[in-house]
Each structure stands twice: as structure tokens, then as C-alpha cells.
N, C-alpha and C positions, 0 to 999 in steps of 0.2 A: 517077102523076106522081112523078118522082124529085126529091127535094129537092136543091137545088144545094149542092155541097160547098164550104165556106168555104176560101179559100186559106190554106194553112198557112205560118206564118213561122218561121224558125229563126235563132238567134243565131250558129250555127256559120259560119265564113268559107267561102266557095266556093274551089275549087282555084285559080281565077284570082286571087282576092284573096290567097291564100297565096303564089302565085308573085310577085305584085307586091311583096309585103312582103320576100321573102327574095332576090330576084334581085340586088339591090345587094350584099348580103353575100356571096352566092355568087360574084359577079364579083370582089369584093375578094379572096376566098380563092383563086380561080383565078389572079389576077394575082400574088399572093404566092407560090403554089406554082410558077408559071412562072418567077418571078424566082429562087426558091431553086434550081430545077433548072438554070437558066442559070448561076448563080454556081457551083454544084457542078460542072457540066460544064467550066466555064472553069478552075477551080482544082483539078480532080480530081487532076492530076499534080503540083501544087506541092510536096506533102510526101510523096507516094508514092515510095519508093526514094531518099530523100535521101541522098546520098553512098554509095549502094549501087553497087558495081562491076558489078552485073548489070543495072542500070537505065539505059535510054536516055532517061529524062525529062530536062528541062532542068537539074534539080538532082541528077540521078544522076551516076555517075562511071564509066560503062562505057568512055568514050573513053580516059581515062588508063589504065584497067586493060588495054585491048587494046594500047595502045602499049607498056606494060610487058611484056606477054607477047611482043610482037614483038622486044623487046630481050633476051629469054631469061629474064625474071624470072617465076617462078611466083607466082600470086596465089591465096591461099586465104582464103575468106570464113568468118568465125566469128561467132557471136552469143552465146556464153556465155563467162564468165570462165575456166572450166576449160579450154576449147579454146584460148583465147588464151594462157594461161600455159603450157600444155603444148607449144605450138608455138614458143616463143621459143628462140633459140640464137645462136651467133656469126655465122652466115651469114644471119640473118633480120632483117628490118625489121618492127616491130610498129606498125601505124597504128591509133590509137584515135580514132574519129571523133567521139565524144561523151563526153569524160572527165567532164564535169560531171554526167552522168547516173548515174555510179557512186556507190554508197554509200561512206561512209568505210571500212567493212570491205573492200569490193572494191578501193578505191584502195590500201590497205595491202598487200593480197595481190598486186595487180599490180606494185606497186613492188618488193616482195620478190622476185618471180619474174624481173623484168628486171634486177635488180642483179647485176653480175659475170657477165653473159652475153656481153659483148663485141659485142653487136648494137646495133641502133638502135631507139629508140622515138620515134615522131612523135605529138605531141598536138595535135589541132585545136581551136582556140578554147577552150583550158583557162582557166577563170576562177578566182576566189577559192575556190569550193567544192572544187576539185580540185588546183590547182597546188601548194599547200603540201605535199600528201602525195605526189604523183607527181613533183615536181621540187623537193626540199627546198632552201631558200635562195633561191628565186625568188618574187617578188611580182608579182601581176597587178594592173594598174591599169585604170581605166575605159576602155571601148572607144572607138576612133576610127573615123570613117567610112571605108568601103572605097573606095579610089581608087588611081590609078597612082602608085607611089612608086619612087624610085631605091634601089639596094642600100646604098651608102655603107658598105661593109664589105669585108674581105679574104677572105670566104668564096668559094671557087672556084665553087660552084654558083650563088651570087648574082651573081658577076661575069659568068659566062657567060650567065645568064638576062637580066640587065639589069633594066629596069623591069618591074614586075609589079603586078597589082591585089591589094593587101593592105590591112590595117588591122585592125579588130576590137580584141581585147585587146592591150595593150602590157605589156611585161615589164621587170623590173629585177632585178639580182642583184649581190651583193657578191663573187662568186667571180671569180677572174682567168681561169679556164679557160672563158671564154665568148666567143662571137662574136655581136655584136648587129648586125642588119641591118634595112633598110627602116624607118627611124625615122618615128614619127608623133607630133608634139608633143614631141619630145625623147627619147622612149622607143622602143625597137625593137618592131616587130610580129613579128619573127622572131628567136628566140634559140636558139643552139646551145650546149648544155652538153657540154663535152668531158671524157670520163673514159676515158683510154687503156686501163685494165685492165677497166673495167666497161662499155664502150661509150659511146654518146653519146645525148643526148635533144634532140629538136628541138621547140620550142614555136612553133606558127604561129597567130597571133592570129585569122585568118579562113580559112574553107575555100574561098573563092571560086576559087582556082586549080585546084581539083579538079572543079568543076562542068562538065558537058558543054558548056553554052552559054558558058562563060567560058574554056575551055581554049585556044582559038585567039587570045586577046587578049594583046597585049604579049608578055612572056616567061613567061606562066603555065605553058605546057606544059613548057618547059625546066626551070624550077625544080621542078615537080612530079615530073618524071621523075628528076631528080638526087637529090631528097630521098628518094623512095620506091624508087629503083632502085640504091641503093648496095650492096645485097646480092642474092644470087641468089634469095632467097625473101622474099615479102611476105605477112604475115598481116594481113588487113583485118578489124579488130574493130569490129563494129556493136553497141554495148551495147544491151541490151533490158530493159525493165521486167519482162518475164516470166522473166528469168533467175532460177533458184532461189537462186543465190548472193547475190542482193540481200536475201533475207530470212534466210538461214542464216549468212552471214558476219558475224562480230562486228566491234566497233569497233577491234580491234587495240590497239596501244600507245597510240594517240592517241584511242581510242574514248571513248564516253560521250556525255553530253548536249551537250558542247561541239561535237562533230563534227556532231551532228544540227542544232544551231543554225546551223552554218556553211553549211548548204544541202544536205547529203547526202540527206536524206529529202525526198520529194516529197509534198505534200498531195494530197487528192482533186481539188481544183480544178486543180492542176498537171497531173494526168493526163488531164483532159478536153481534147480537141483544140480549138484556138481557133475553128474553124468552128461547133462545136456551141454554144459560148457566144454567138457573134454570132447564130446562128439562134434561140436561145432569147430573146435580147433583141428580135429582130425580131418574133417571135410575140407576146411580151408587149406590144410597142407596137401591133401590129395588133389585139390583143384590146381594149386600152384605146380605140383609135380606133373600133372597132366598137361598144363599149359607149356611147361618147359619141354616136355616130351614131344608135343605136337609142333613146337616152334623150332626144334632142332633140325638143322639142315642136313639132309642125307646126300651131300655131295653138291657139285656145281649145278646151276640151272641149265637144263637141256632145252635148246631151241627146237620147237616142234614145227612141222610143216603145217601151213594153213590148210584147213579142210577144203577150201574153195579158192581157185586162182582168180584174182581181181585184175582187170585191165588197168594200165597206168592212167588212161584217160578218165576212167570211172573214179579211181582213187583221188586224182587231182580235182575232179569236179566235186566229189564229196567233201574234200577238205576246203575247197573254195566256198561251198555253201555254209559250212560250219563257221568259217571266218566272217562271212557276210551276216549270218544270223546273230553273231556276237559283236558285230561292228569292229572286228579286229583288223582294221586296215594297217595298223603298224606291223602286226605279225605277217600279214600277207605281203606287204612291201619288203620286209626283211627276207622272206622266203624267195621272192623274185630276185632281189639284188644278190642274195647269196648264191643262187643257182647261176645267175648271169656271170658273177665274178669267177665261179668255178669253171665255166665254159670259156671265159676270155683268157684265163691264165695260160693254158697251153698254146693258145693262138699267138700270144705275144712273147712266148718264151719264159714264162714265170713258173716256178715250181708250185705245186698245189699248196705247199706249206705257206708261201707268201702271197697266195691268191687273195687273201682278205686283209692285206696290209696296204693302206693308202700310199705309203712311202715307196712301195715296190711296184704296185700295179698301175697307178696313175701315170707315172713317167713312161712306162713301157707302152701303155695304150696311146699316149700322146705322141710318142716317137713313131709308132706304127701308123697312126693316122696323119702324121705330119702337121699337127696343130697344137696350139697351147691354150685351147679353150678351157676356161676355168669352170665351165658348167659340168665338166666330167665328174668332178668330185661330188657335186650335189646329186648328179644322176646315179652314180654308183654307190656312194656312201652317205646320201642325204638323209633328211628327216622324213617322218611318216606323212603320207598324203592327208590332206584335210577332208576330202570327201571321196565318193566312189568314182566320180569323173576323173579326179586327179590320179587315182589308183590305176584306172584304165590307161590314162595317158602315160603313166610311168612304165607300164608293161609294154606299150607300143614303142616308147623311146629306147628301152633296153633291147628290144628285139631289133630295132633299126641299128643300134650301136653294134650288136653282134654281127649283123650282116655286113656292115661297113668294114669291120675289122677283118672278116673272112675274105672279102674281095679286094682289100687294099694290098 
């Protein structure tokens, strides 16, 4: 006859329990990933090819480049300062799409290369970090919203183009050889610096007229073609942070700490695309929400039955070994005295609440034994034993005291 096997119990969760616990978190992660993919797909072309004449994205400039080629203007795209400066000449227009991205040393080098060339330099959205070096004598003011504006100047290109979408940075200059067009808040958003022997410089506060999706609005195309097509060659300079001249070029005559503080140098945070910063913020928020969700209490703690019944003697032996391993004689003595006081209290007529009060327990025990021995207090409420032998002696003395109280 085979003995029945007792059903085994385990504290490990079952696969179904694990799934029930994590399915909410997995669903939240999937939703977050799906939202991130959707946002990335929607905005994947927002910054790709910005102002690049080879890009057909909404913020690219392929449309105006093709129109210029149809008019007989050669378009050359460069991404380094050396290529840009070596291509300037009297029959060339140099377009700098991001002058604020140039370091002070690069700005000084570019200015020196374009001076006395009799060509044209077009600076898009040049702000305080660059306008002082690339267009001396000109000051850039706070930007204005991009909207349709009238030319209100005598510049032929602006008169023929009429109203265009412009705004952005506004400029002011004390020089008399300037033409100020498309005013915004009293200051022009297009400024032409005329230098007959050295060529001219055009500052355009906003690049909207060059975007593919804005070229057909108002007179944007006309103004863009006239500003960039005044010479037979167009050098389209797309400044890059990977250009070696950004780290090798010095500060020039105006170099030093002052130029760096003006905004020429970019910090590590500035080099991180905005999408990554927003993505990191969203992930951090999701982590906090997940932590709050997991930490939320779903009601009171439920006491569970132990999977295995342990004998009292085994439990006491295990605890004694732990105390011995850590030399916790004080805790062991406290446990012995606490248990002894608990057992003595009902024998001498003391309530469990007063069992651990020397003022209540000691007189009752003394009366029961008919003695005034002062050693009772040290025995029941005394200090910790100094060694293991003293601990064993304490246990024997407490045991003897309990037997004496029971038989008295």
C-alpha cells in the first residue's frame, strides 16, 4: 500500500500570476513606443535637409535651387568653411544658411575671405552671435513673428517681389550705404549693405522664402530668385558642426573669452536634437508613473499561511544559533527575560499589561516568595550577560525562579 503523497506548496508565482502582474506595464510600454514611433514618423522630415538645395522636404530648398538652375545660375553645395571661402569671387553669390552656427574664428575667416571680392554674401537669420563679425556696424534686434509684409523700400528686387513672408531678426545700422526693407516693428527684416568695391551683403531675418512649402506664397519666389540669382554662380554653404575648422580656427582679432560668451561655442546640450530631449523627458515621466502605479497598495496586507509547519523547538534553536553567530547576547537575554516575565505575571496575579513594569512585577514576586531579595531586579530586569557562560547561567536562574513561584 503506497502512502499518499502530501500536496506540495510553493511560494513562487505561477506564469499566469506573473502575466497578470506585468501585462499592465507591458501595455503602457507598448503604447509609449507606438506613440514615439508615430511622432518620429510624423516629424522625421521636419529637420532633415533643412535649407538643403538637394532636399524635397517641406523645409528643404530644392525648388528654389531648380528655378535658379533654369535661369542659368550654377548651384554648388558646400559644407566646410574652406570650400566656401575658396569659391567666392566677383561673379559669385555666397549663401550662408546658418551663420549663428559658426564659431568666432570661422566668422572672422569668412568675413576676411568675402571682403573686396565684389560678390554678394547672403546671411540667413544672422543673430547677435554672428552679425557683429560678418556685418560690422550692424546690430541684430529681437526677432519678430514671420508674416506677410510690404517692402516699403526702393530696392528693385523688393519692389518687383512685392509682399513676402518675412520676419525673424530685425537689423539696424548707422551706415548710409544701406537699404532697409520689410520693416517689422520699426526695424527692417531685410537689410542690404552696399559696398561698391567690396560687393554687398544681404541680411535676411528669416529663411521662410527659401522653404519648398513657402516658395509659392506671396512674392517669396521672386525675392529669393533675385537675391540669389544676381550672379552667375551660387555657393550654397551649409555650416556643419563636424567641420574641422570649428575646432582649429582661432578667435581672430576679436577672439578670446568674449567671443565665446557671445554664443559662438555650443554646449553639449545645444548639440542634442530637440526630439531626444523631449523623448528623454517622456521616458522619465513614464518611469515615474510606472513606479507610482506599482507602489500603489491594493488594500491591506493579507497574512498568508506558511507553506511548511515548523516545530517550536526548531524555531527556537534556529533563532539561538543566529544570536550566537552574531554574538547577540543582549538580544538573547532580553528574549529570555521577556518570556519569563510574561509567564510569571499570571502566577502572581499581575495583568499582562503590567508584566514588564518593575514597580508592579517585583513586589508581587517578592510577596509570593516571601522574601525581599534585592537580586530579583537584576535577575528579571538586569543588564546583558558578559559571556556565553553568564547567558546560560541566566537561563538556569530564570527557570529556577519560575519553578519556585509555581510551587510556592
